[in-house]
Every structure is written in structure tokens, then in C-alpha cells.
C-alpha positions in Angstrom: 220.4 167.1 55.8 223.0 169.6 54.7 220.8 170.6 51.7 217.6 171.0 53.8 216.2 174.5 53.9 216.7 176.2 57.3 213.5 177.5 59.0 213.6 179.9 62.0 210.6 179.2 64.3 209.8 181.9 66.9 206.2 181.3 67.7 203.7 178.5 68.1 199.9 178.1 67.8 197.5 175.5 69.1 195.3 173.7 66.6 191.7 173.7 67.5 189.3 170.7 67.0 187.8 172.5 64.0 191.3 172.8 62.3 191.8 176.5 62.9 194.7 177.8 64.9 194.9 180.0 68.0 196.7 183.3 68.0 200.4 182.7 67.8 202.4 182.7 71.0 206.0 183.9 70.7 208.8 181.8 72.4 211.8 183.6 71.1 212.8 187.2 70.8 214.4 189.4 68.1 217.3 191.8 68.7 214.8 194.7 68.8 212.9 193.0 71.7 215.9 192.4 74.0 216.0 195.6 76.0 218.5 196.7 78.7 216.3 197.7 81.6 219.0 198.6 84.1 218.6 201.6 86.3 220.3 204.2 84.1 217.1 204.5 82.1 218.8 204.1 78.7 216.5 201.3 77.5 218.9 200.3 74.7 218.1 197.3 72.6 220.4 194.5 71.6 220.0 195.6 68.0 221.3 199.1 68.9 224.2 197.7 70.7 225.1 195.4 67.8 224.8 198.1 65.2 227.0 200.5 67.2 229.6 197.8 67.8 229.7 196.9 64.1 230.0 200.6 63.1 232.9 200.9 65.5 234.7 197.8 64.2 234.2 198.9 60.6 235.0 202.6 60.9 237.2 203.3 64.0 240.9 203.9 63.4 243.1 201.3 65.1 246.8 201.1 66.2 248.8 198.0 65.1 252.1 196.8 66.7 254.0 194.3 64.6 256.9 193.6 62.3 254.9 193.2 59.1 252.8 195.9 57.4 249.1 195.5 58.2 246.6 194.8 55.5 243.6 196.0 57.5 242.4 199.4 56.0 241.3 200.6 59.5 244.9 200.6 60.8 245.7 204.3 61.0 249.0 204.0 63.0 251.5 201.2 62.5 254.2 200.8 65.1 256.9 198.9 63.2 258.6 196.6 65.6 261.0 195.2 63.0 263.1 198.3 63.3 263.9 200.8 66.0 265.0 204.4 65.9 268.7 203.3 66.2 268.7 201.0 63.2 270.0 203.6 60.7 272.9 204.7 62.9 275.0 201.5 62.4 
């Protein structure tokens, strides 16, 4: 079954006696159709939330605390915990 093609089903139709199908009825939703309807009136979709989140993760500068140099290109400030400001005085 690992090689089987995956199919996403999000609607269903009834088959009539004559072999034709009724208009499809959706039973799932897309990101664009999940809407925040809370009282603030923003009406944001799940797609907008996801797109903004991914833009933040991929573009925002981050701060890293650690004793090894970070490899992530989004780290803009590295707090090196392997040394302190007194290390060079001894």
C-alpha cells in the first residue's frame, strides 16, 4: 500500500438511478474556508494565519543562547555561553 497514489477527497455526490450524479456536497474545508469569526471583526482565514506564521519563521531575526555557533541563517544575535566577559583576564 506504500506505493498507492494518495487521493484527497473533500466532497461527495449521490448516484441517481439513471447513473448521473447529484451536485457535489463538500464535507471538508480548505485553509481559505476556515475563517476566524470572533468579535474583533478581522475575519482572517487559516491560510492567512499560516502564511504569516511561515513568513515570520523564515524571515524574522532570532536570538540564540548556546555554547556552539548556530548554523541557522536567521540567528542575528548569538549569546555565546561557552565564554564570559572575564575569560580573557586570567
